[in-house]
C-alpha positions in Angstrom: -75.6 -159.5 -17.8 -79.2 -160.5 -18.6 -80.0 -164.6 -18.0 -81.7 -164.7 -21.5 -80.9 -162.5 -24.5 -82.9 -162.8 -27.7 -80.9 -161.1 -30.6 -82.4 -160.2 -33.9 -84.6 -163.2 -34.0 -86.6 -164.2 -37.2 -88.6 -167.6 -37.8 -90.2 -168.4 -41.1 -92.3 -171.2 -41.8 -93.1 -171.7 -45.7 -93.1 -168.3 -46.3 -94.9 -167.1 -43.4 -92.8 -165.0 -41.1 -93.7 -165.8 -37.4 -91.2 -163.7 -36.2 -89.5 -160.8 -37.4 -86.3 -159.7 -35.9 -87.2 -159.4 -32.6 -84.8 -158.6 -29.7 -84.7 -158.4 -25.8 -83.3 -159.3 -22.9 -84.6 -161.0 -19.6 -82.5 -159.9 -16.3 -82.0 -162.6 -14.0 -84.8 -162.7 -11.2 -87.5 -161.0 -13.1 -91.2 -161.8 -14.5 -91.5 -160.5 -17.7 -94.4 -160.6 -19.7 -95.2 -161.2 -23.3 -98.3 -160.5 -24.8 -100.1 -159.6 -28.0 -103.1 -160.7 -30.3 -103.4 -164.5 -31.5 -100.8 -165.2 -34.0 -98.4 -163.0 -32.8 -95.7 -165.1 -32.6 -95.4 -165.8 -28.7 -95.7 -169.5 -28.6 -93.2 -169.5 -31.4 -90.9 -167.7 -29.0 -91.4 -170.2 -26.4 -90.5 -172.6 -28.7 -87.5 -171.2 -30.1 -85.9 -170.9 -26.7 -86.9 -174.6 -25.5 -85.4 -176.0 -28.6 -88.7 -177.5 -30.3 -88.2 -175.2 -33.3 -84.7 -173.9 -34.8 -84.5 -170.3 -35.7 -84.2 -169.0 -39.3 -81.5 -166.7 -38.2 -80.5 -164.9 -34.9 -79.5 -166.2 -31.6 -80.6 -167.0 -28.2 -78.4 -166.8 -25.5 -78.8 -168.2 -22.2 -76.4 -167.4 -19.3 -74.2 -166.1 -22.3 -74.4 -169.6 -24.1 -76.3 -169.8 -27.4 -79.4 -172.4 -27.5 -79.5 -172.1 -31.2 -79.1 -176.1 -32.5 -79.0 -178.0 -28.5 -82.2 -180.3 -28.2 -85.0 -179.5 -25.8 -83.9 -182.0 -23.3 -80.5 -180.5 -23.2 -81.8 -177.4 -22.6 -84.2 -178.5 -19.8 -80.9 -179.7 -18.3 -79.5 -176.5 -18.7 -82.1 -174.9 -16.5 -84.8 -174.1 -18.8 -88.7 -175.1 -17.8 -91.9 -174.8 -19.5 -95.8 -175.4 -19.5 -97.8 -176.0 -22.6 -101.1 -173.8 -23.9 -102.5 -177.1 -24.1 -102.5 -179.2 -21.2 -99.9 -182.1 -21.7 -100.0 -184.2 -18.0 -100.0 -188.1 -18.2 -103.7 -188.2 -17.5 -103.5 -191.7 -16.2 -100.4 -191.2 -13.5 -101.0 -189.8 -9.8 -100.6 -186.0 -9.3 -97.2 -187.1 -7.5 -96.2 -189.3 -10.1 -96.4 -186.2 -12.3 -94.3 -184.2 -10.8 -92.1 -187.2 -10.3 -91.5 -187.1 -14.2 -90.3 -183.8 -13.9 -87.3 -185.0 -11.6 -86.0 -187.1 -14.3 -83.2 -185.5 -15.8 -81.8 -185.4 -12.5 -81.6 -188.9 -11.7 -78.6 -190.0 -10.4 -79.3 -193.9 -10.5 -77.7 -195.9 -13.3 -79.7 -198.0 -15.8 -77.6 -201.2 -14.5 -78.9 -200.4 -11.0 -82.2 -200.1 -11.8 -81.9 -203.4 -14.0 -80.6 -205.0 -10.7 -83.4 -203.2 -8.4 -80.2 -202.3 -5.8 -81.5 -200.4 -2.6 -80.2 -197.1 -4.0 -83.0 -196.9 -6.4 -85.3 -197.1 -3.9 -83.8 -194.8 -1.7 -83.8 -192.0 -4.4 -87.2 -192.9 -5.9 -88.6 -192.5 -1.6 -86.5 -189.2 -1.5 -87.8 -188.1 -5.1 -91.7 -188.8 -4.1 -90.8 -187.1 -0.8 -89.5 -184.0 -2.9 -92.6 -184.0 -4.9 -94.8 -184.0 -2.3 -93.1 -180.6 -0.8 -93.2 -179.1 -4.3 -97.5 -179.7 -4.3 -97.8 -178.3 -0.6 -96.2 -175.0 -1.5 -98.4 -171.9 -3.2 -102.1 -171.1 -1.7 -104.5 -174.3 -1.8 -101.7 -176.8 -2.5 -102.3 -179.8 -4.1 -100.6 -182.6 -1.6 -104.4 -183.5 -0.9 -104.8 -185.0 -4.2 -101.3 -186.5 -4.5 -102.4 -189.9 -4.9 -105.6 -189.0 -7.5 -105.3 -189.6 -11.1 -103.8 -186.4 -12.6 -107.0 -186.6 -15.3 -109.6 -186.5 -12.6 -108.6 -182.8 -11.4 -110.3 -180.0 -12.3 -109.0 -177.7 -14.9 -107.7 -175.1 -12.9 -106.0 -177.7 -10.7 -104.4 -179.3 -13.9 -102.9 -175.9 -14.8 -101.9 -175.7 -11.6 -100.2 -179.2 -11.7 -98.1 -178.3 -14.8 -96.4 -175.3 -13.1 -95.4 -177.8 -10.2 -94.4 -180.3 -12.4 -92.3 -178.2 -14.7 -90.3 -176.6 -11.4 -89.5 -180.2 -10.6 -86.9 -179.3 -13.3 -85.2 -177.0 -11.4 -85.6 -174.3 -13.7 -83.3 -171.5 -13.5 -86.0 -170.1 -16.4 -89.6 -171.1 -16.1 -91.3 -170.1 -19.2 -95.6 -170.5 -18.8 -98.0 -170.4 -21.6 -101.2 -169.2 -20.6 -101.1 -170.1 -17.0 -104.6 -168.9 -16.3 -106.6 -170.0 -19.0 -109.9 -171.2 -17.4 -109.1 -169.7 -13.9 -111.6 -167.8 -11.8 -110.9 -164.6 -10.5 -109.7 -166.0 -7.0 -107.8 -168.9 -8.9 -105.9 -166.1 -10.4 -105.2 -164.2 -7.4 -103.7 -167.1 -6.0 -101.6 -167.5 -9.1 -100.2 -164.2 -8.7 -99.4 -165.0 -5.1 -97.4 -168.5 -6.3 -95.7 -166.8 -9.3 -94.3 -164.3 -6.8 -93.6 -166.8 -4.5 -91.6 -168.4 -7.1 -89.8 -165.3 -8.5 -88.7 -165.1 -4.4 -86.7 -168.1 -4.3 -84.5 -167.4 -7.5 -86.7 -168.4 -10.8 -87.1 -166.0 -13.7 -90.2 -166.5 -15.3 -91.4 -165.5 -19.1 -95.3 -165.5 -19.0 -97.8 -165.5 -22.0 -101.1 -164.5 -21.1 -104.3 -162.9 -22.3 -105.3 -162.0 -18.5 -104.2 -158.6 -17.8 -105.2 -158.6 -14.0 -102.4 -161.5 -14.1 -100.1 -159.3 -16.1 -100.7 -156.2 -14.0 -100.3 -158.1 -10.7 -97.0 -160.2 -11.4 -94.8 -158.4 -14.2 -91.7 -156.3 -13.8 -91.6 -155.4 -17.4 -93.9 -156.6 -20.6 -92.5 -157.4 -24.2 -95.6 -156.9 -27.1 -95.6 -158.8 -30.0 -98.1 -157.9 -33.0 -97.8 -159.7 -36.5 -94.4 -161.4 -35.2 -92.6 -158.1 -34.6 -91.9 -156.5 -31.2 -94.1 -153.1 -31.2 -93.4 -152.2 -27.3 -91.3 -152.9 -24.3 -91.6 -151.3 -20.9 -93.7 -151.7 -17.6 -97.1 -152.8 -17.5 -98.2 -149.1 -16.8 -96.3 -147.8 -19.9 -97.3 -150.3 -22.3 -101.2 -149.9 -21.5 -100.7 -146.2 -22.9 -98.9 -147.0 -25.9 -100.4 -146.3 -28.6 -99.4 -148.9 -30.5 -100.5 -151.3 -28.1 -104.1 -150.3 -27.9 -104.5 -150.1 -31.4 -103.1 -153.7 -32.0 -104.2 -155.6 -28.4 -105.5 -153.8 -25.5 -108.0 -151.9 -27.1 -109.1 -148.0 -26.0 -111.3 -149.2 -23.4 -108.9 -151.2 -21.7 -106.6 -148.4 -21.7 -109.2 -146.1 -20.4 -110.9 -148.0 -17.6 -107.4 -148.9 -16.4 -107.7 -151.7 -14.2 -110.3 -153.3 -16.3 -109.5 -156.9 -17.7 -109.0 -157.5 -21.1 
């Protein structure tokens, strides 16, 4: 059984059809790319999966259970984490505090214990900080050296990386990444390839929206292509980059001919 199943999903906004009868499956342990031109419906798809929007019609099944009608915080607790196209860090908090915020849904301390400042509160906070530092240390060029810096002071690419770490702090089974390589240089994209493969190796399934084809080529097991809200292709990266509809709608003939050239 697929971890995530999107079934006949349609989303309309005031007469505009953002998604039109889209279906696909995401197998557990896979990295799936979601690509297409701007306005194709990619971010709308993530917003529907995470409960920010409710679909006009269709269904979204996670672990066999429908997500439609569930609130974003409930879906996060179910095991779905995400990043955003526009960075949404708490700039005035430290790097490690931003990661600790991601752990909030797993807190066991009661409100009463926090008010009374019981020893259990301090113990749980210390464990959260230690776990956050461990997450920051993972991957290439870990962020633990910047743990006490304010998040707003980080370089742009490191802010992107911090968003991924914070999303991982929610302990997701499924991680949704919206253009994580935006603003990254070539070596930073190579490091991100390494990090995403490492995240997958630990059991997390990933859906990746991205315009950097070098990243899509480097990590995905399957690619889904949207255009004007409709799914026009699905398959391996090699299959979709040779698909005439994908070439026409998105990649262009120059990319298809060059093969490894970046879009």
